[in-house]
All heavy atoms as a GROMACS GRO file, in nm:
protein
  459
    1MET      N    1  -6.850  -5.213   2.345
    1MET     CA    2  -6.743  -5.138   2.407
    1MET      C    3  -6.792  -4.998   2.438
    1MET      O    4  -6.881  -4.947   2.371
    1MET     CB    5  -6.623  -5.135   2.314
    1MET     CG    6  -6.635  -5.034   2.202
    1MET     SD    7  -6.482  -4.987   2.122
    1MET     CE    8  -6.385  -4.928   2.254
    2LEU      N    9  -6.734  -4.937   2.535
    2LEU     CA   10  -6.764  -4.798   2.567
    2LEU      C   11  -6.647  -4.713   2.520
    2LEU      O   12  -6.532  -4.746   2.546
    2LEU     CB   13  -6.783  -4.779   2.718
    2LEU     CG   14  -6.901  -4.851   2.781
    2LEU    CD1   15  -6.900  -4.831   2.932
    2LEU    CD2   16  -7.031  -4.806   2.722
    3GLY      N   17  -6.678  -4.608   2.448
    3GLY     CA   18  -6.570  -4.522   2.399
    3GLY      C   19  -6.622  -4.394   2.338
    3GLY      O   20  -6.741  -4.372   2.326
    4ASP      N   21  -6.530  -4.312   2.297
    4ASP     CA   22  -6.562  -4.183   2.235
    4ASP      C   23  -6.615  -4.208   2.094
    4ASP      O   24  -6.542  -4.256   2.007
    4ASP     CB   25  -6.435  -4.098   2.230
    4ASP     CG   26  -6.459  -3.961   2.171
    4ASP    OD1   27  -6.532  -3.950   2.070
    4ASP    OD2   28  -6.404  -3.864   2.225
    5PRO      N   29  -6.742  -4.174   2.068
    5PRO     CA   30  -6.801  -4.200   1.937
    5PRO      C   31  -6.726  -4.134   1.822
    5PRO      O   32  -6.711  -4.192   1.715
    5PRO     CB   33  -6.942  -4.143   1.948
    5PRO     CG   34  -6.969  -4.127   2.092
    5PRO     CD   35  -6.837  -4.112   2.160
    6GLY      N   36  -6.676  -4.014   1.842
    6GLY     CA   37  -6.604  -3.945   1.738
    6GLY      C   38  -6.475  -4.015   1.699
    6GLY      O   39  -6.432  -4.012   1.584
    7TYR      N   40  -6.413  -4.079   1.795
    7TYR     CA   41  -6.288  -4.150   1.770
    7TYR      C   42  -6.315  -4.286   1.706
    7TYR      O   43  -6.261  -4.319   1.601
    7TYR     CB   44  -6.210  -4.166   1.901
    7TYR     CG   45  -6.081  -4.241   1.885
    7TYR    CD1   46  -5.968  -4.176   1.837
    7TYR    CD2   47  -6.072  -4.376   1.917
    7TYR    CE1   48  -5.848  -4.244   1.821
    7TYR    CE2   49  -5.953  -4.445   1.902
    7TYR     CZ   50  -5.841  -4.379   1.854
    7TYR     OH   51  -5.724  -4.447   1.837
    8TYR      N   52  -6.400  -4.368   1.770
    8TYR     CA   53  -6.419  -4.505   1.725
    8TYR      C   54  -6.500  -4.517   1.596
    8TYR      O   55  -6.485  -4.615   1.523
    8TYR     CB   56  -6.480  -4.589   1.836
    8TYR     CG   57  -6.378  -4.620   1.944
    8TYR    CD1   58  -6.375  -4.546   2.061
    8TYR    CD2   59  -6.283  -4.718   1.924
    8TYR    CE1   60  -6.279  -4.571   2.157
    8TYR    CE2   61  -6.187  -4.743   2.020
    8TYR     CZ   62  -6.185  -4.670   2.136
    8TYR     OH   63  -6.089  -4.696   2.231
    9ALA      N   64  -6.581  -4.420   1.564
    9ALA     CA   65  -6.657  -4.424   1.438
    9ALA      C   66  -6.563  -4.426   1.318
    9ALA      O   67  -6.595  -4.485   1.215
    9ALA     CB   68  -6.752  -4.306   1.430
   10ARG      N   69  -6.445  -4.368   1.334
   10ARG     CA   70  -6.347  -4.367   1.224
   10ARG      C   71  -6.302  -4.508   1.186
   10ARG      O   72  -6.252  -4.531   1.078
   10ARG     CB   73  -6.223  -4.285   1.263
   10ARG     CG   74  -6.253  -4.139   1.284
   10ARG     CD   75  -6.129  -4.061   1.312
   10ARG     NE   76  -6.075  -4.099   1.442
   10ARG     CZ   77  -5.956  -4.060   1.488
   10ARG    NH1   78  -5.878  -3.984   1.414
   10ARG    NH2   79  -5.916  -4.097   1.607
   11PHE      N   80  -6.318  -4.602   1.280
   11PHE     CA   81  -6.273  -4.739   1.258
   11PHE      C   82  -6.388  -4.834   1.228
   11PHE      O   83  -6.370  -4.956   1.226
   11PHE     CB   84  -6.194  -4.788   1.379
   11PHE     CG   85  -6.078  -4.698   1.412
   11PHE    CD1   86  -6.084  -4.612   1.520
   11PHE    CD2   87  -5.964  -4.697   1.333
   11PHE    CE1   88  -5.978  -4.528   1.551
   11PHE    CE2   89  -5.857  -4.614   1.361
   11PHE     CZ   90  -5.864  -4.529   1.470
   12GLY      N   91  -6.507  -4.779   1.208
   12GLY     CA   92  -6.621  -4.862   1.172
   12GLY      C   93  -6.715  -4.898   1.284
   12GLY      O   94  -6.813  -4.968   1.262
   13PHE      N   95  -6.687  -4.852   1.407
   13PHE     CA   96  -6.778  -4.879   1.518
   13PHE      C   97  -6.905  -4.798   1.501
   13PHE      O   98  -6.901  -4.686   1.450
   13PHE     CB   99  -6.712  -4.845   1.652
   13PHE     CG  100  -6.610  -4.946   1.696
   13PHE    CD1  101  -6.479  -4.940   1.651
   13PHE    CD2  102  -6.645  -5.048   1.783
   13PHE    CE1  103  -6.384  -5.032   1.692
   13PHE    CE2  104  -6.551  -5.141   1.825
   13PHE     CZ  105  -6.421  -5.133   1.777
   14GLU      N  106  -7.017  -4.855   1.542
   14GLU     CA  107  -7.146  -4.790   1.529
   14GLU      C  108  -7.220  -4.795   1.663
   14GLU      O  109  -7.192  -4.879   1.747
   14GLU     CB  110  -7.230  -4.861   1.423
   14GLU     CG  111  -7.162  -4.867   1.288
   14GLU     CD  112  -7.241  -4.951   1.190
   14GLU    OE1  113  -7.360  -4.923   1.170
   14GLU    OE2  114  -7.183  -5.046   1.135
   15ARG      N  115  -7.317  -4.706   1.680
   15ARG     CA  116  -7.395  -4.702   1.803
   15ARG      C  117  -7.472  -4.834   1.817
   15ARG      O  118  -7.546  -4.876   1.729
   15ARG     CB  119  -7.490  -4.584   1.802
   15ARG     CG  120  -7.564  -4.565   1.933
   15ARG     CD  121  -7.649  -4.442   1.936
   15ARG     NE  122  -7.714  -4.420   1.807
   15ARG     CZ  123  -7.738  -4.300   1.757
   15ARG    NH1  124  -7.704  -4.192   1.822
   15ARG    NH2  125  -7.797  -4.287   1.642
   16ALA      N  126  -7.453  -4.902   1.930
   16ALA     CA  127  -7.515  -5.032   1.953
   16ALA      C  128  -7.667  -5.025   1.958
   16ALA      O  129  -7.735  -5.119   1.917
   16ALA     CB  130  -7.460  -5.093   2.082
   17SER      N  131  -7.721  -4.913   2.005
   17SER     CA  132  -7.866  -4.902   2.014
   17SER      C  133  -7.932  -4.904   1.876
   17SER      O  134  -8.049  -4.940   1.864
   17SER     CB  135  -7.907  -4.775   2.091
   17SER     OG  136  -7.864  -4.660   2.022
   18ASP      N  137  -7.857  -4.872   1.772
   18ASP     CA  138  -7.910  -4.882   1.636
   18ASP      C  139  -7.939  -5.027   1.598
   18ASP      O  140  -8.012  -5.054   1.504
   18ASP     CB  141  -7.813  -4.821   1.534
   18ASP     CG  142  -7.803  -4.670   1.547
   18ASP    OD1  143  -7.889  -4.608   1.613
   18ASP    OD2  144  -7.707  -4.613   1.490
   19TYR      N  145  -7.881  -5.120   1.673
   19TYR     CA  146  -7.901  -5.263   1.650
   19TYR      C  147  -7.987  -5.327   1.758
   19TYR      O  148  -7.994  -5.449   1.768
   19TYR     CB  149  -7.765  -5.334   1.642
   19TYR     CG  150  -7.685  -5.293   1.521
   19TYR    CD1  151  -7.591  -5.192   1.528
   19TYR    CD2  152  -7.705  -5.357   1.399
   19TYR    CE1  153  -7.518  -5.154   1.416
   19TYR    CE2  154  -7.633  -5.320   1.287
   19TYR     CZ  155  -7.539  -5.219   1.297
   19TYR     OH  156  -7.467  -5.182   1.186
   20GLY      N  157  -8.047  -5.245   1.843
   20GLY     CA  158  -8.133  -5.299   1.948
   20GLY      C  159  -8.060  -5.344   2.073
   20GLY      O  160  -8.113  -5.420   2.153
   21LEU      N  161  -7.936  -5.298   2.090
   21LEU     CA  162  -7.856  -5.338   2.207
   21LEU      C  163  -7.847  -5.223   2.306
   21LEU      O  164  -7.819  -5.110   2.270
   21LEU     CB  165  -7.716  -5.378   2.163
   21LEU     CG  166  -7.707  -5.500   2.073
   21LEU    CD1  167  -7.567  -5.515   2.018
   21LEU    CD2  168  -7.748  -5.624   2.149
   22GLY      N  169  -7.869  -5.256   2.432
   22GLY     CA  170  -7.853  -5.162   2.541
   22GLY      C  171  -7.739  -5.209   2.630
   22GLY      O  172  -7.674  -5.310   2.603
   23ASN      N  173  -7.717  -5.137   2.738
   23ASN     CA  174  -7.608  -5.174   2.829
   23ASN      C  175  -7.645  -5.139   2.970
   23ASN      O  176  -7.733  -5.058   2.995
   23ASN     CB  177  -7.478  -5.105   2.787
   23ASN     CG  178  -7.488  -4.955   2.799
   23ASN    OD1  179  -7.466  -4.898   2.904
   23ASN    ND2  180  -7.526  -4.889   2.690
   24GLU      N  181  -7.577  -5.201   3.063
   24GLU     CA  182  -7.607  -5.183   3.205
   24GLU      C  183  -7.563  -5.046   3.258
   24GLU      O  184  -7.600  -5.010   3.370
   24GLU     CB  185  -7.542  -5.294   3.287
   24GLU     CG  186  -7.390  -5.294   3.280
   24GLU     CD  187  -7.330  -5.412   3.354
   24GLU    OE1  188  -7.367  -5.434   3.471
   24GLU    OE2  189  -7.247  -5.480   3.294
   25PHE      N  190  -7.487  -4.971   3.182
   25PHE     CA  191  -7.439  -4.841   3.228
   25PHE      C  192  -7.533  -4.727   3.192
   25PHE      O  193  -7.514  -4.614   3.235
   25PHE     CB  194  -7.298  -4.814   3.174
   25PHE     CG  195  -7.198  -4.916   3.217
   25PHE    CD1  196  -7.144  -5.005   3.126
   25PHE    CD2  197  -7.160  -4.927   3.349
   25PHE    CE1  198  -7.053  -5.100   3.165
   25PHE    CE2  199  -7.069  -5.022   3.391
   25PHE     CZ  200  -7.015  -5.109   3.298
   26GLY      N  201  -7.630  -4.753   3.106
   26GLY     CA  202  -7.728  -4.651   3.071
   26GLY      C  203  -7.676  -4.544   2.978
   26GLY      O  204  -7.733  -4.435   2.971
   27VAL      N  205  -7.569  -4.572   2.904
   27VAL     CA  206  -7.518  -4.475   2.806
   27VAL      C  207  -7.564  -4.518   2.667
   27VAL      O  208  -7.596  -4.634   2.644
   27VAL     CB  209  -7.365  -4.462   2.812
   27VAL    CG1  210  -7.320  -4.409   2.946
   27VAL    CG2  211  -7.296  -4.593   2.781
   28ASP      N  212  -7.568  -4.424   2.574
   28ASP     CA  213  -7.613  -4.458   2.440
   28ASP      C  214  -7.502  -4.437   2.338
   28ASP      O  215  -7.448  -4.533   2.285
   28ASP     CB  216  -7.736  -4.376   2.403
   28ASP     CG  217  -7.797  -4.421   2.271
   28ASP    OD1  218  -7.791  -4.541   2.238
   28ASP    OD2  219  -7.851  -4.335   2.199
   29ASP      N  220  -7.466  -4.314   2.312
   29ASP     CA  221  -7.368  -4.287   2.206
   29ASP      C  222  -7.234  -4.354   2.231
   29ASP      O  223  -7.166  -4.393   2.137
   29ASP     CB  224  -7.347  -4.137   2.189
   29ASP     CG  225  -7.469  -4.068   2.129
   29ASP    OD1  226  -7.550  -4.138   2.064
   29ASP    OD2  227  -7.483  -3.947   2.149
   30GLU      N  228  -7.195  -4.369   2.355
   30GLU     CA  229  -7.064  -4.424   2.389
   30GLU      C  230  -7.060  -4.576   2.386
   30GLU      O  231  -6.953  -4.636   2.394
   30GLU     CB  232  -7.020  -4.377   2.528
   30GLU     CG  233  -7.002  -4.228   2.539
   30GLU     CD  234  -7.132  -4.151   2.563
   30GLU    OE1  235  -7.238  -4.214   2.577
   30GLU    OE2  236  -7.126  -4.028   2.568
   31PHE      N  237  -7.175  -4.641   2.375
   31PHE     CA  238  -7.182  -4.787   2.371
   31PHE      C  239  -7.187  -4.828   2.224
   31PHE      O  240  -7.285  -4.802   2.155
   31PHE     CB  241  -7.304  -4.837   2.448
   31PHE     CG  242  -7.313  -4.987   2.455
   31PHE    CD1  243  -7.209  -5.062   2.507
   31PHE    CD2  244  -7.426  -5.052   2.410
   31PHE    CE1  245  -7.218  -5.200   2.515
   31PHE    CE2  246  -7.435  -5.190   2.417
   31PHE     CZ  247  -7.331  -5.264   2.470
   32MET      N  248  -7.080  -4.891   2.177
   32MET     CA  249  -7.064  -4.913   2.034
   32MET      C  250  -7.035  -5.058   2.000
   32MET      O  251  -6.988  -5.135   2.084
   32MET     CB  252  -6.950  -4.824   1.983
   32MET     CG  253  -6.969  -4.677   2.020
   32MET     SD  254  -6.838  -4.573   1.963
   32MET     CE  255  -6.892  -4.550   1.795
   33VAL      N  256  -7.066  -5.094   1.875
   33VAL     CA  257  -7.036  -5.228   1.824
   33VAL      C  258  -6.961  -5.214   1.693
   33VAL      O  259  -6.969  -5.111   1.626
   33VAL     CB  260  -7.163  -5.313   1.802
   33VAL    CG1  261  -7.234  -5.340   1.932
   33VAL    CG2  262  -7.256  -5.251   1.700
   34TYR      N  263  -6.892  -5.320   1.659
   34TYR     CA  264  -6.824  -5.327   1.530
   34TYR      C  265  -6.871  -5.454   1.461
   34TYR      O  266  -6.820  -5.563   1.489
   34TYR     CB  267  -6.672  -5.330   1.550
   34TYR     CG  268  -6.596  -5.333   1.419
   34TYR    CD1  269  -6.563  -5.216   1.354
   34TYR    CD2  270  -6.557  -5.454   1.362
   34TYR    CE1  271  -6.493  -5.218   1.235
   34TYR    CE2  272  -6.487  -5.457   1.243
   34TYR     CZ  273  -6.456  -5.339   1.180
   34TYR     OH  274  -6.388  -5.341   1.062
   35PRO      N  275  -6.974  -5.444   1.377
   35PRO     CA  276  -7.021  -5.564   1.307
   35PRO      C  277  -6.911  -5.619   1.216
   35PRO      O  278  -6.855  -5.547   1.134
   35PRO     CB  279  -7.139  -5.513   1.224
   35PRO     CG  280  -7.180  -5.384   1.290
   35PRO     CD  281  -7.054  -5.326   1.344
   36LEU      N  282  -6.879  -5.746   1.233
   36LEU     CA  283  -6.770  -5.806   1.157
   36LEU      C  284  -6.807  -5.835   1.012
   36LEU      O  285  -6.719  -5.849   0.927
   36LEU     CB  286  -6.722  -5.934   1.225
   36LEU     CG  287  -6.662  -5.911   1.364
   36LEU    CD1  288  -6.623  -6.044   1.427
   36LEU    CD2  289  -6.541  -5.820   1.356
   37HIS      N  290  -6.937  -5.845   0.985
   37HIS     CA  291  -6.984  -5.862   0.847
   37HIS      C  292  -7.130  -5.819   0.841
   37HIS      O  293  -7.196  -5.807   0.945
   37HIS     CB  294  -6.967  -6.007   0.799
   37HIS     CG  295  -7.039  -6.108   0.882
   37HIS    ND1  296  -7.174  -6.134   0.871
   37HIS    CD2  297  -6.994  -6.190   0.980
   37HIS    CE1  298  -7.209  -6.228   0.958
   37HIS    NE2  299  -7.101  -6.262   1.025
   38GLY      N  300  -7.182  -5.794   0.723
   38GLY     CA  301  -7.320  -5.752   0.707
   38GLY      C  302  -7.416  -5.851   0.772
   38GLY      O  303  -7.405  -5.971   0.750
   39GLY      N  304  -7.505  -5.802   0.856
   39GLY     CA  305  -7.603  -5.886   0.923
   39GLY      C  306  -7.554  -5.953   1.050
   39GLY      O  307  -7.627  -6.029   1.113
   40ALA      N  308  -7.430  -5.925   1.092
   40ALA     CA  309  -7.372  -5.993   1.209
   40ALA      C  310  -7.452  -5.970   1.337
   40ALA      O  311  -7.456  -6.058   1.423
   40ALA     CB  312  -7.228  -5.949   1.229
   41VAL      N  313  -7.514  -5.855   1.352
   41VAL     CA  314  -7.589  -5.827   1.474
   41VAL      C  315  -7.736  -5.799   1.446
   41VAL      O  316  -7.806  -5.743   1.529
   41VAL     CB  317  -7.525  -5.711   1.554
   41VAL    CG1  318  -7.392  -5.752   1.614
   41VAL    CG2  319  -7.508  -5.588   1.469
   42ASP      N  320  -7.782  -5.841   1.329
   42ASP     CA  321  -7.922  -5.815   1.292
   42ASP      C  322  -8.022  -5.891   1.377
   42ASP      O  323  -8.131  -5.843   1.402
   42ASP     CB  324  -7.947  -5.847   1.144
   42ASP     CG  325  -7.886  -5.744   1.052
   42ASP    OD1  326  -7.837  -5.641   1.101
   42ASP    OD2  327  -7.887  -5.769   0.930
   43ASP      N  328  -7.990  -6.009   1.422
   43ASP     CA  329  -8.085  -6.093   1.496
   43ASP      C  330  -8.059  -6.097   1.645
   43ASP      O  331  -8.097  -6.194   1.712
   43ASP     CB  332  -8.084  -6.235   1.438
   43ASP     CG  333  -8.134  -6.238   1.295
   43ASP    OD1  334  -8.225  -6.158   1.262
   43ASP    OD2  335  -8.084  -6.320   1.216
   44VAL      N  336  -7.992  -5.997   1.698
   44VAL     CA  337  -7.967  -5.991   1.842
   44VAL      C  338  -8.030  -5.865   1.898
   44VAL      O  339  -8.045  -5.764   1.829
   44VAL     CB  340  -7.817  -5.995   1.876
   44VAL    CG1  341  -7.754  -6.126   1.833
   44VAL    CG2  342  -7.743  -5.879   1.815
   45ASP      N  343  -8.068  -5.870   2.025
   45ASP     CA  344  -8.116  -5.751   2.094
   45ASP      C  345  -8.108  -5.779   2.243
   45ASP      O  346  -8.084  -5.891   2.284
   45ASP     CB  347  -8.256  -5.709   2.052
   45ASP     CG  348  -8.362  -5.815   2.080
   45ASP    OD1  349  -8.338  -5.904   2.163
   45ASP    OD2  350  -8.468  -5.808   2.018
   46GLY      N  351  -8.124  -5.677   2.322
   46GLY     CA  352  -8.122  -5.695   2.467
   46GLY      C  353  -8.021  -5.604   2.533
   46GLY      O  354  -7.969  -5.510   2.474
   47VAL      N  355  -7.994  -5.635   2.659
   47VAL     CA  356  -7.901  -5.557   2.740
   47VAL      C  357  -7.773  -5.637   2.759
   47VAL      O  358  -7.776  -5.752   2.803
   47VAL     CB  359  -7.963  -5.522   2.878
   47VAL    CG1  360  -7.862  -5.450   2.966
   47VAL    CG2  361  -8.088  -5.438   2.858
   48VAL      N  362  -7.662  -5.575   2.726
   48VAL     CA  363  -7.532  -5.637   2.743
   48VAL      C  364  -7.484  -5.608   2.885
   48VAL      O  365  -7.488  -5.495   2.930
   48VAL     CB  366  -7.431  -5.581   2.640
   48VAL    CG1  367  -7.292  -5.635   2.665
   48VAL    CG2  368  -7.478  -5.611   2.499
   49THR      N  369  -7.442  -5.712   2.955
   49THR     CA  370  -7.385  -5.695   3.089
   49THR      C  371  -7.239  -5.738   3.085
   49THR      O  372  -7.202  -5.828   3.010
   49THR     CB  373  -7.461  -5.777   3.195
   49THR    OG1  374  -7.460  -5.914   3.157
   49THR    CG2  375  -7.605  -5.730   3.207
   50TYR      N  376  -7.159  -5.673   3.166
   50TYR     CA  377  -7.017  -5.701   3.169
   50TYR      C  378  -6.985  -5.798   3.281
   50TYR      O  379  -7.051  -5.800   3.384
   50TYR     CB  380  -6.938  -5.571   3.189
   50TYR     CG  381  -6.939  -5.483   3.066
   50TYR    CD1  382  -7.049  -5.404   3.034
   50TYR    CD2  383  -6.830  -5.480   2.981
   50TYR    CE1  384  -7.052  -5.325   2.921
   50TYR    CE2  385  -6.830  -5.400   2.867
   50TYR     CZ  386  -6.941  -5.323   2.839
   50TYR     OH  387  -6.942  -5.245   2.727
   51HIS      N  388  -6.882  -5.876   3.263
   51HIS     CA  389  -6.834  -5.967   3.365
   51HIS      C  390  -6.791  -5.884   3.487
   51HIS      O  391  -6.740  -5.773   3.472
   51HIS     CB  392  -6.716  -6.047   3.311
   51HIS     CG  393  -6.671  -6.156   3.401
   51HIS    ND1  394  -6.588  -6.134   3.508
   51HIS    CD2  395  -6.700  -6.287   3.400
   51HIS    CE1  396  -6.566  -6.249   3.571
   51HIS    NE2  397  -6.635  -6.343   3.507
   52PRO      N  398  -6.811  -5.937   3.609
   52PRO     CA  399  -6.774  -5.861   3.729
   52PRO      C  400  -6.626  -5.820   3.733
   52PRO      O  401  -6.589  -5.730   3.808
   52PRO     CB  402  -6.806  -5.956   3.843
   52PRO     CG  403  -6.911  -6.047   3.789
   52PRO     CD  404  -6.881  -6.060   3.642
   53ALA      N  405  -6.542  -5.885   3.655
   53ALA     CA  406  -6.401  -5.848   3.653
   53ALA      C  407  -6.379  -5.707   3.595
   53ALA      O  408  -6.278  -5.645   3.618
   53ALA     CB  409  -6.320  -5.948   3.570
   54PHE      N  410  -6.479  -5.655   3.523
   54PHE     CA  411  -6.473  -5.520   3.471
   54PHE      C  412  -6.545  -5.427   3.568
   54PHE      O  413  -6.668  -5.425   3.572
   54PHE     CB  414  -6.540  -5.512   3.333
   54PHE     CG  415  -6.467  -5.589   3.228
   54PHE    CD1  416  -6.500  -5.721   3.204
   54PHE    CD2  417  -6.366  -5.530   3.155
   54PHE    CE1  418  -6.432  -5.794   3.107
   54PHE    CE2  419  -6.298  -5.602   3.058
   54PHE     CZ  420  -6.331  -5.735   3.035
   55PRO      N  421  -6.470  -5.353   3.649
   55PRO     CA  422  -6.536  -5.270   3.752
   55PRO      C  423  -6.614  -5.154   3.690
   55PRO      O  424  -6.578  -5.102   3.584
   55PRO     CB  425  -6.418  -5.217   3.834
   55PRO     CG  426  -6.301  -5.223   3.742
   55PRO     CD  427  -6.326  -5.340   3.648
   56LYS      N  428  -6.721  -5.118   3.758
   56LYS     CA  429  -6.799  -5.002   3.717
   56LYS      C  430  -6.725  -4.875   3.758
   56LYS      O  431  -6.651  -4.874   3.855
   56LYS     CB  432  -6.936  -5.005   3.782
   56LYS     CG  433  -7.021  -5.118   3.732
   56LYS     CD  434  -7.160  -5.110   3.789
   56LYS     CE  435  -7.246  -5.223   3.731
   56LYS     NZ  436  -7.381  -5.217   3.780
   57ALA      N  437  -6.745  -4.769   3.681
   57ALA     CA  438  -6.682  -4.642   3.713
   57ALA      C  439  -6.736  -4.590   3.845
   57ALA      O  440  -6.854  -4.611   3.878
   57ALA     CB  441  -6.708  -4.541   3.602
   58GLU      N  442  -6.653  -4.524   3.920
   58GLU     CA  443  -6.699  -4.467   4.047
   58GLU      C  444  -6.795  -4.354   4.019
   58GLU      O  445  -6.775  -4.275   3.927
   58GLU     CB  446  -6.579  -4.416   4.126
   58GLU     CG  447  -6.487  -4.530   4.172
   58GLU     CD  448  -6.373  -4.478   4.255
   58GLU    OE1  449  -6.392  -4.376   4.325
   58GLU    OE2  450  -6.266  -4.540   4.251
   59GLU      N  451  -6.896  -4.344   4.100
   59GLU     CA  452  -6.997  -4.239   4.082
   59GLU      C  453  -6.954  -4.112   4.150
   59GLU      O  454  -6.886  -4.103   4.240
   59GLU     CB  455  -7.130  -4.287   4.138
   59GLU     CG  456  -7.180  -4.405   4.058
   59GLU     CD  457  -7.314  -4.456   4.109
   59GLU    OE1  458  -7.387  -4.380   4.176
   59GLU    OE2  459  -7.347  -4.570   4.082
   0.00000   0.00000   0.00000
């Protein structure tokens, strides 16, 4: 998910790049994950792409 790190960190979200995940938008701190249990994202890596139904922000 993309969001304000200061806000979402309060709920347990963490920077996705700490788990080897990137995103098609090229942001780092704002791209976050919420591991549902210990080790949930330990064996994944790569670039996350969004379904076309989610429009990109206008430049």
